[in-house]
C-alpha positions as CSV (number, residue, x, y, z in Angstrom):
1,M,-11.6,-16.9,-12.7
2,S,-13.2,-16.4,-9.4
3,G,-13.9,-18.5,-6.4
4,T,-12.7,-19.1,-2.8
5,L,-9.1,-18.2,-1.9
6,H,-7.3,-21.0,-0.1
7,G,-6.1,-19.8,3.3
8,T,-7.4,-19.0,6.7
9,P,-8.0,-15.4,7.8
10,R,-7.3,-14.5,11.4
11,I,-8.6,-11.3,12.9
12,R,-7.8,-9.9,16.3
13,I,-10.1,-7.0,17.1
14,P,-11.8,-6.0,20.3
15,A,-15.5,-6.7,20.6
16,Q,-16.1,-3.6,22.6
17,A,-14.7,0.0,22.8
18,R,-15.4,3.3,24.5
19,P,-16.5,6.3,22.4
20,G,-13.3,8.0,21.0
21,E,-11.1,5.0,21.9
22,T,-8.4,4.0,19.4
23,I,-8.4,0.3,18.9
24,E,-5.7,-2.0,17.4
25,V,-6.7,-4.3,14.6
26,R,-4.4,-7.2,13.6
27,V,-5.1,-9.4,10.5
28,L,-3.2,-12.4,9.3
29,M,-3.9,-14.7,6.3
30,D,-2.5,-18.2,6.4
31,H,-1.2,-18.3,2.8
32,P,2.0,-19.6,1.2
33,M,2.4,-16.6,-1.2
34,E,4.1,-18.8,-3.8
35,T,6.0,-16.7,-6.4
36,G,6.4,-19.4,-9.0
37,L,10.2,-19.1,-8.7
38,P,12.4,-22.2,-8.0
39,H,13.0,-23.1,-4.4
40,G,16.6,-24.0,-3.1
41,D,16.0,-27.7,-4.1
42,G,14.9,-26.8,-7.6
43,T,11.2,-27.5,-7.1
44,V,8.9,-24.9,-8.7
45,L,5.4,-24.5,-7.3
46,P,2.7,-22.7,-9.3
47,R,2.4,-18.9,-8.7
48,D,-0.2,-18.3,-6.0
49,M,-0.1,-14.7,-4.6
50,I,-2.6,-12.6,-2.7
51,A,-2.8,-9.3,-4.6
52,R,-4.9,-7.1,-2.3
53,L,-6.3,-6.7,1.2
54,E,-9.3,-4.4,1.7
55,V,-10.8,-3.5,5.1
56,R,-14.2,-1.8,5.1
57,R,-16.0,-0.2,8.1
58,D,-19.8,-0.2,7.6
59,G,-19.2,-0.6,3.8
60,A,-16.8,2.4,3.5
61,L,-13.2,1.6,2.5
62,L,-11.0,2.1,5.6
63,F,-7.7,0.5,4.7
64,A,-6.2,-1.1,1.5
65,A,-2.9,-2.8,0.8
66,D,-1.7,-3.9,-2.6
67,L,0.7,-6.9,-2.2
68,A,3.5,-7.9,-4.5
69,N,6.3,-10.5,-4.9
70,G,8.2,-9.2,-1.9
71,T,5.3,-10.0,0.5
72,A,6.1,-12.8,3.0
73,A,4.0,-15.9,3.4
74,N,1.1,-15.5,5.9
75,P,0.8,-11.6,5.3
76,Y,0.2,-9.8,8.6
77,H,-1.0,-6.3,9.0
78,V,-1.7,-4.1,12.1
79,F,-3.5,-0.8,12.1
80,H,-5.3,1.5,14.5
81,V,-8.9,2.8,14.2
82,R,-10.6,5.5,16.3
83,M,-14.1,4.3,17.3
84,E,-16.9,6.8,17.7
85,R,-19.8,4.4,17.1
86,S,-20.5,0.7,16.8
87,A,-19.3,-0.7,13.5
88,E,-19.0,-3.8,11.3
89,F,-15.6,-4.5,9.7
90,T,-15.3,-6.6,6.5
91,F,-11.9,-7.9,5.6
92,T,-11.4,-9.2,2.0
93,W,-8.3,-10.7,0.6
94,T,-8.1,-11.2,-3.2
95,D,-5.5,-13.2,-5.2
96,E,-4.2,-12.6,-8.7
97,R,-6.8,-15.0,-10.1
98,G,-9.7,-13.2,-8.6
99,R,-10.4,-15.7,-5.8
100,S,-11.2,-14.1,-2.5
101,A,-11.6,-14.8,1.2
102,R,-13.7,-12.8,3.6
103,A,-14.1,-12.3,7.3
104,V,-16.4,-10.0,9.3
105,A,-16.1,-8.7,12.8
106,R,-18.2,-6.3,14.8
107,V,-17.1,-3.8,17.5
108,A,-19.7,-2.4,19.9
109,V,-19.1,1.1,21.2
110,G,-20.8,2.1,24.4
């Protein structure tokens, strides 16, 4: 099954950088990460987990994370990238059912 992943991606990345500068990239996906296990009150919500985050710079894989049961709701990642030239970053979250969400950001170097 494929389709659109429910959740809101949030990206914090500078719009500009100097050549050779290391930038900080912060990504957060608003997502409940339901495990399918019973809650304290006994209610059980269907399993709904993000399985993977991929970040690509100009199409080449830059960063990937495989997520599992221990991942908190609203997964948050921070990483650093050295910028030598302008680039387009593509962020893709994929859940266990094959649904995905995508966000794109561009950093100009100059």
